[in-house]
C-alpha positions in Angstrom: -5.3 1.7 -2.8 -4.2 0.8 -5.8 -0.7 2.5 -7.1 0.5 3.7 -10.6 4.3 4.0 -11.8 6.2 6.7 -13.6 6.1 8.1 -10.7 4.1 6.2 -8.1 0.5 7.6 -8.0 -2.1 6.6 -5.0 -5.7 7.9 -4.6 -7.4 7.9 -1.6 -11.0 8.9 -0.5 -11.6 10.8 2.7 -14.2 7.6 3.8 -13.4 3.7 4.6 -13.7 1.4 2.0 -14.3 -1.1 4.5 -17.8 -0.3 5.6 -21.2 1.0 4.3 -21.5 4.5 5.4 -24.8 6.4 6.2 -26.5 9.5 4.5 -29.6 10.8 4.6 -31.7 12.6 1.5 -31.1 16.2 1.4 -27.9 16.0 3.5 -24.6 16.9 2.2 -22.1 14.8 2.2 -18.0 15.9 1.7 -16.5 13.5 -0.3 -12.7 14.2 -0.9 -9.8 12.3 -2.6 -6.0 13.0 -1.8 -3.2 12.2 -3.9 0.3 11.4 -4.0 2.8 12.1 -4.6 1.1 15.7 -3.9 1.1 17.6 -7.0 -1.0 20.8 -7.6 -3.4 21.0 -10.4 -3.8 17.3 -11.0 -7.1 15.8 -12.8 -9.3 13.9 -10.8 -13.0 12.3 -11.7 -15.1 11.5 -9.1 -17.5 8.5 -10.4 -21.0 7.6 -8.6 -22.8 4.6 -9.3 -26.3 3.5 -7.8 -27.3 -0.2 -7.3 -30.1 -0.8 -9.4 -32.4 -3.7 -7.7 -34.4 -4.8 -11.1 -30.8 -5.9 -12.9 -29.0 -6.4 -9.8 -26.0 -4.0 -10.9 -24.1 -0.6 -10.6 -25.1 1.9 -13.1 -23.6 5.0 -13.7 -25.4 8.2 -11.7 -22.7 10.4 -12.4 -19.2 11.9 -12.8 -17.7 15.1 -11.5 -14.7 16.6 -12.4 -12.0 18.9 -10.0 -8.4 19.7 -9.9 -6.3 18.9 -6.7 -5.2 22.0 -4.7 -1.6 22.4 -3.2 -2.6 19.6 -0.4 -2.6 16.9 -3.3 -6.8 17.2 -2.4 -9.9 17.4 -4.6 -13.3 17.6 -3.1 -17.1 17.1 -4.0 -20.4 17.6 -2.2 -22.8 15.3 -2.2 -26.5 15.5 -1.6 -28.1 12.1 -2.3 -31.9 13.0 -4.1 -33.1 9.6 -3.8 -33.1 6.6 -1.1 -31.0 3.7 -2.4 -27.1 2.1 -2.3 -24.4 4.0 -3.8 -21.2 4.0 -4.2 -17.8 6.9 -5.1 -14.5 6.1 -6.4 -12.1 8.9 -7.2 -9.2 8.7 -10.3 -6.1 10.4 -10.8 -3.9 10.9 -14.4 -4.9 13.8 -16.6 -1.1 15.0 -16.7 1.6 13.1 -18.9 3.5 13.6 -15.4 0.5 10.9 -13.6 -1.1 7.4 -15.0 -4.0 6.7 -13.7 -4.1 5.3 -10.2 -8.0 4.7 -8.9 -9.2 4.7 -4.7 -11.2 1.5 -3.7 -15.2 1.9 -4.4 -16.2 3.9 -0.7 -20.1 2.5 -0.7 -23.2 4.7 0.9 -26.9 3.9 2.3 -29.0 6.3 1.4 -32.0 6.6 3.9 -35.2 9.1 4.6 
């Protein structure tokens, strides 16, 4: 987890960054970010990237913006639409009280 100062900000995703998770096409996957210190209304940007086998690089597949609730959590629901390798990251810090903090990338392998 990366941290930032003034105040110290930490962002964690609900899935482990130390493994590749699996998902199936058409199945909804909840992605939650926890922001600390806990505060309601902190902006969180969720970034989804997909591996492009031709260029051998990650390409932006979408971004979603949410705000934290009273427990410091924000979430999105992701339904993969195509097979392949994906990764998610959450970044917080849209208010003057928070510097930008980002979670580690969480990787997904999506099959049929």
